[in-house]
DSSP file (Angstrom, degrees, kcal/mol; ACC not computed):
  #  RESIDUE AA STRUCTURE BP1 BP2  ACC     N-H-->O    O-->H-N    N-H-->O    O-->H-N    TCO  KAPPA ALPHA  PHI   PSI    X-CA   Y-CA   Z-CA
    1    1 A M              0   0    0      0, 0.0     2,-0.2     0, 0.0    64,-0.1   0.000 360.0 360.0 360.0 136.0   99.1  117.2  108.2
    2    2 A N    >>  -     0   0    0      1,-0.1     4,-1.5    61,-0.0     3,-0.8  -0.562 360.0-109.0 -96.6 166.7   98.8  119.6  111.1
    3    3 A W  H 3> S+     0   0    0      1,-0.3     4,-3.1     2,-0.2     5,-0.2   0.779 114.1  65.4 -68.4 -26.0   95.8  121.9  111.8
    4    4 A N  H 3> S+     0   0    0      1,-0.2     4,-2.3     2,-0.2    -1,-0.3   0.897 103.9  48.0 -61.0 -38.9   97.8  125.0  110.8
    5    5 A Q  H <> S+     0   0    0     -3,-0.8     4,-1.4     2,-0.2    -1,-0.2   0.896 111.6  49.5 -67.1 -40.8   98.0  123.7  107.3
    6    6 A V  H  < S+     0   0    0     -4,-1.5     3,-0.4     1,-0.2     7,-0.3   0.947 112.5  47.6 -62.4 -47.4   94.3  122.9  107.3
    7    7 A E  H >< S+     0   0    0     -4,-3.1     3,-1.2     1,-0.2    -2,-0.2   0.899 111.2  50.6 -60.4 -41.9   93.5  126.4  108.5
    8    8 A G  H 3< S+     0   0    0     -4,-2.3    -1,-0.2     1,-0.3    -2,-0.2   0.755 120.2  35.5 -68.4 -24.9   95.7  128.0  106.0
    9    9 A N  T >X S+     0   0    0     -4,-1.4     3,-1.4    -3,-0.4     4,-1.2  -0.090  76.4 135.6-117.8  32.3   94.1  126.0  103.1
   10   10 A W  H <>  +     0   0    0     -3,-1.2     4,-1.6     1,-0.3     3,-0.2   0.819  66.0  61.2 -55.5 -37.3   90.6  126.0  104.5
   11   11 A K  H 34 S+     0   0    0      1,-0.2     4,-0.5     2,-0.2    -1,-0.3   0.871 106.8  47.5 -60.8 -33.8   89.0  126.9  101.2
   12   12 A Q  H <4 S+     0   0    0     -3,-1.4     4,-0.4     1,-0.2    -1,-0.2   0.817 116.1  43.3 -72.3 -31.4   90.4  123.6   99.8
   13   13 A F  H  X S+     0   0    0     -4,-1.2     4,-2.2    -7,-0.3    -2,-0.2   0.533  88.2  87.5 -96.5  -6.8   89.3  121.5  102.7
   14   14 A K  H  X S+     0   0    0     -4,-1.6     4,-2.4     1,-0.2     5,-0.2   0.920  89.4  51.5 -57.9 -43.6   85.7  122.9  103.1
   15   15 A G  H  > S+     0   0    0     -4,-0.5     4,-2.0     1,-0.2    -1,-0.2   0.904 109.6  49.2 -61.8 -41.7   84.4  120.4  100.5
   16   16 A K  H  > S+     0   0    0     -4,-0.4     4,-1.9     1,-0.2    -1,-0.2   0.882 110.9  50.2 -65.0 -37.5   86.0  117.5  102.4
   17   17 A A  H  X S+     0   0    0     -4,-2.2     4,-3.0     1,-0.2    -2,-0.2   0.893 110.3  49.8 -66.2 -39.4   84.5  118.8  105.6
   18   18 A Q  H  < S+     0   0    0     -4,-2.4    -2,-0.2     1,-0.2    -1,-0.2   0.834 108.0  54.0 -70.8 -31.5   81.1  119.1  104.0
   19   19 A E  H  < S+     0   0    0     -4,-2.0     3,-0.4    -5,-0.2    -1,-0.2   0.908 114.3  41.6 -64.9 -41.4   81.4  115.5  102.7
   20   20 A K  H  < S+     0   0    0     -4,-1.9     2,-0.6     1,-0.3    -2,-0.2   0.931 127.9  29.9 -72.1 -45.5   82.1  114.2  106.2
   21   21 A W    ><  -     0   0    0     -4,-3.0     3,-2.0    -5,-0.2    -1,-0.3  -0.793  69.9-178.4-119.4  86.3   79.5  116.3  108.0
   22   22 A G  T 3  S+     0   0    0     -2,-0.6    -1,-0.1    -3,-0.4    -4,-0.1   0.649  75.4  68.2 -60.9 -18.9   76.7  116.9  105.5
   23   23 A K  T 3  S+     0   0    0      2,-0.1     2,-0.3    20,-0.0    -1,-0.3   0.674  76.4 102.3 -77.7 -15.9   74.7  119.0  107.8
   24   24 A L    <   -     0   0    0     -3,-2.0     2,-0.1    -7,-0.2    -3,-0.0  -0.539  65.2-147.4 -71.1 126.7   77.3  121.8  107.6
   25   25 A T     >  -     0   0    0     -2,-0.3     4,-2.4     1,-0.1     5,-0.2  -0.471  24.3-110.5 -87.6 164.5   76.2  124.6  105.3
   26   26 A D  H  > S+     0   0    0      1,-0.2     4,-2.2     2,-0.2     5,-0.2   0.913 120.8  52.9 -57.9 -42.1   78.5  126.7  103.2
   27   27 A D  H  > S+     0   0    0      1,-0.2     4,-1.9     2,-0.2    -1,-0.2   0.896 109.1  48.7 -62.6 -40.7   77.7  129.7  105.4
   28   28 A E  H  > S+     0   0    0      1,-0.2     4,-2.3     2,-0.2    -1,-0.2   0.892 110.2  51.4 -65.7 -39.8   78.7  127.7  108.5
   29   29 A L  H  X S+     0   0    0     -4,-2.4     4,-1.4     1,-0.2     5,-0.4   0.869 108.5  51.7 -65.0 -36.1   81.9  126.6  106.9
   30   30 A D  H  < S+     0   0    0     -4,-2.2    -2,-0.2    -5,-0.2    -1,-0.2   0.893 110.3  48.4 -65.9 -38.8   82.7  130.2  106.0
   31   31 A V  H  < S+     0   0    0     -4,-1.9    -2,-0.2     1,-0.2    -1,-0.2   0.880 106.0  57.8 -67.9 -38.5   82.2  131.2  109.7
   32   32 A I  H >< S-     0   0    0     -4,-2.3     3,-2.7    -5,-0.1     6,-0.2   0.854  81.8-171.3 -60.0 -36.4   84.4  128.3  110.9
   33   33 A E  T 3<  -     0   0    0     -4,-1.4   -23,-0.1     1,-0.3    -3,-0.1   0.762  69.3 -60.3  49.9  32.4   87.3  129.7  108.8
   34   34 A G  T 3  S+     0   0    0     -5,-0.4     2,-0.5     1,-0.3    -1,-0.3   0.546  93.9 148.7  78.7   4.1   89.3  126.6  109.4
   35   35 A K    <>  -     0   0    0     -3,-2.7     4,-2.1     1,-0.2    -1,-0.3  -0.637  41.2-149.1 -78.8 121.7   89.3  127.2  113.1
   36   36 A R  H  > S+     0   0    0     -2,-0.5     4,-2.6     1,-0.2     5,-0.2   0.896  93.8  50.3 -60.6 -44.6   89.5  123.8  114.8
   37   37 A E  H  > S+     0   0    0      1,-0.2     4,-2.4     2,-0.2    -1,-0.2   0.878 109.6  51.7 -66.1 -35.8   87.5  124.7  117.9
   38   38 A R  H  > S+     0   0    0     -6,-0.2     4,-2.4     2,-0.2    -1,-0.2   0.917 110.6  49.0 -64.3 -42.2   84.7  126.2  115.8
   39   39 A L  H  X S+     0   0    0     -4,-2.1     4,-2.6     2,-0.2     5,-0.2   0.919 111.3  48.6 -62.5 -44.6   84.5  123.1  113.8
   40   40 A V  H  X S+     0   0    0     -4,-2.6     4,-2.4     1,-0.2    -2,-0.2   0.933 112.8  48.7 -61.5 -46.0   84.4  120.9  116.9
   41   41 A G  H  X S+     0   0    0     -4,-2.4     4,-2.4     2,-0.2    -1,-0.2   0.888 112.2  47.8 -62.5 -40.2   81.7  123.1  118.4
   42   42 A K  H  X S+     0   0    0     -4,-2.4     4,-3.1     2,-0.2     5,-0.3   0.903 112.1  48.8 -70.3 -41.6   79.6  123.1  115.2
   43   43 A V  H  X S+     0   0    0     -4,-2.6     4,-2.0     2,-0.2     6,-0.4   0.913 113.0  49.5 -60.1 -43.0   79.9  119.3  114.8
   44   44 A Q  H  X>S+     0   0    0     -4,-2.4     5,-1.2    -5,-0.2     4,-0.9   0.930 115.3  43.4 -59.5 -48.0   78.9  118.9  118.5
   45   45 A E  H  <5S+     0   0    0     -4,-2.4     3,-0.3     2,-0.2    -2,-0.2   0.936 117.1  43.0 -67.4 -49.2   75.9  121.2  118.0
   46   46 A L  H  <5S+     0   0    0     -4,-3.1    -1,-0.2     1,-0.2    -2,-0.2   0.842 124.0  34.3 -72.4 -32.0   74.6  119.9  114.7
   47   47 A Y  H  <5S-     0   0    0     -4,-2.0    -1,-0.2    -5,-0.3    -2,-0.2   0.412 102.0-123.1-105.0   1.6   74.9  116.2  115.5
   48   48 A G  T  <5 +     0   0    0     -4,-0.9     2,-0.2    -3,-0.3    -3,-0.2   0.873  57.5 155.1  61.7  38.8   74.2  116.3  119.2
   49   49 A K      < -     0   0    0     -5,-1.2    -1,-0.2    -6,-0.4     2,-0.1  -0.602  49.1-103.3 -97.4 156.5   77.5  114.7  120.1
   50   50 A A     >  -     0   0    0     -2,-0.2     4,-2.3     1,-0.1     5,-0.2  -0.414  36.8-111.4 -68.6 153.6   79.5  114.9  123.3
   51   51 A R  H  > S+     0   0    0      1,-0.2     4,-2.7     2,-0.2     5,-0.2   0.906 117.9  52.7 -54.4 -44.5   82.6  117.2  123.1
   52   52 A E  H  > S+     0   0    0      1,-0.2     4,-2.1     2,-0.2    -1,-0.2   0.883 109.4  48.6 -59.4 -40.8   85.0  114.3  123.3
   53   53 A E  H  > S+     0   0    0     -3,-0.2     4,-2.1     2,-0.2    -1,-0.2   0.897 111.7  48.7 -69.6 -40.6   83.3  112.5  120.4
   54   54 A A  H  X S+     0   0    0     -4,-2.3     4,-2.3     2,-0.2    -2,-0.2   0.915 110.8  51.6 -62.8 -43.6   83.3  115.6  118.2
   55   55 A E  H  X S+     0   0    0     -4,-2.7     4,-2.3    -5,-0.2    -2,-0.2   0.908 109.6  50.4 -58.6 -43.3   87.0  116.2  119.0
   56   56 A K  H  X S+     0   0    0     -4,-2.1     4,-2.3     1,-0.2    -1,-0.2   0.902 110.0  49.5 -64.1 -42.6   87.7  112.6  118.0
   57   57 A E  H  X S+     0   0    0     -4,-2.1     4,-2.3     2,-0.2    -1,-0.2   0.905 111.3  48.6 -63.5 -41.4   85.9  113.0  114.7
   58   58 A V  H  X S+     0   0    0     -4,-2.3     4,-2.5     2,-0.2    -2,-0.2   0.887 110.9  51.7 -67.5 -38.5   87.7  116.2  113.9
   59   59 A S  H  X S+     0   0    0     -4,-2.3     4,-2.2     2,-0.2    -2,-0.2   0.907 110.3  48.1 -63.8 -41.6   91.0  114.5  114.7
   60   60 A E  H  X S+     0   0    0     -4,-2.3     4,-1.7     2,-0.2    -2,-0.2   0.896 110.9  51.5 -65.1 -40.6   90.2  111.6  112.4
   61   61 A F  H  < S+     0   0    0     -4,-2.3     4,-0.5     1,-0.2    -2,-0.2   0.918 109.6  50.1 -58.5 -45.9   89.3  114.1  109.7
   62   62 A E  H >< S+     0   0    0     -4,-2.5     3,-1.0     1,-0.2    -2,-0.2   0.903 109.8  50.0 -61.5 -43.3   92.6  115.9  110.2
   63   63 A K  H 3< S+     0   0    0     -4,-2.2    -1,-0.2     1,-0.2    -2,-0.2   0.822 106.2  57.5 -66.0 -30.9   94.5  112.6  109.9
   64   64 A G  T 3<        0   0    0     -4,-1.7    -1,-0.2     1,-0.2    -2,-0.2   0.551 360.0 360.0 -77.3  -8.4   92.7  111.7  106.7
   65   65 A L    <         0   0    0     -3,-1.0    -1,-0.2    -4,-0.5    -2,-0.1   0.455 360.0 360.0 -84.5 360.0   93.7  114.8  104.9
């Protein structure tokens, strides 16, 4: 699945994102709106991860969908 599909169906994938990153709130997921860069930035911020590590996690999340 490519990220355009994720973005287009974000309401369906919000729950899966929240399962993976439990610190993400519903409001934060609404603000992310399926935008990949926003998700990477929020994962980086909430979990104190390096950008590369957050990118890797989001890529793995994408592949698992």
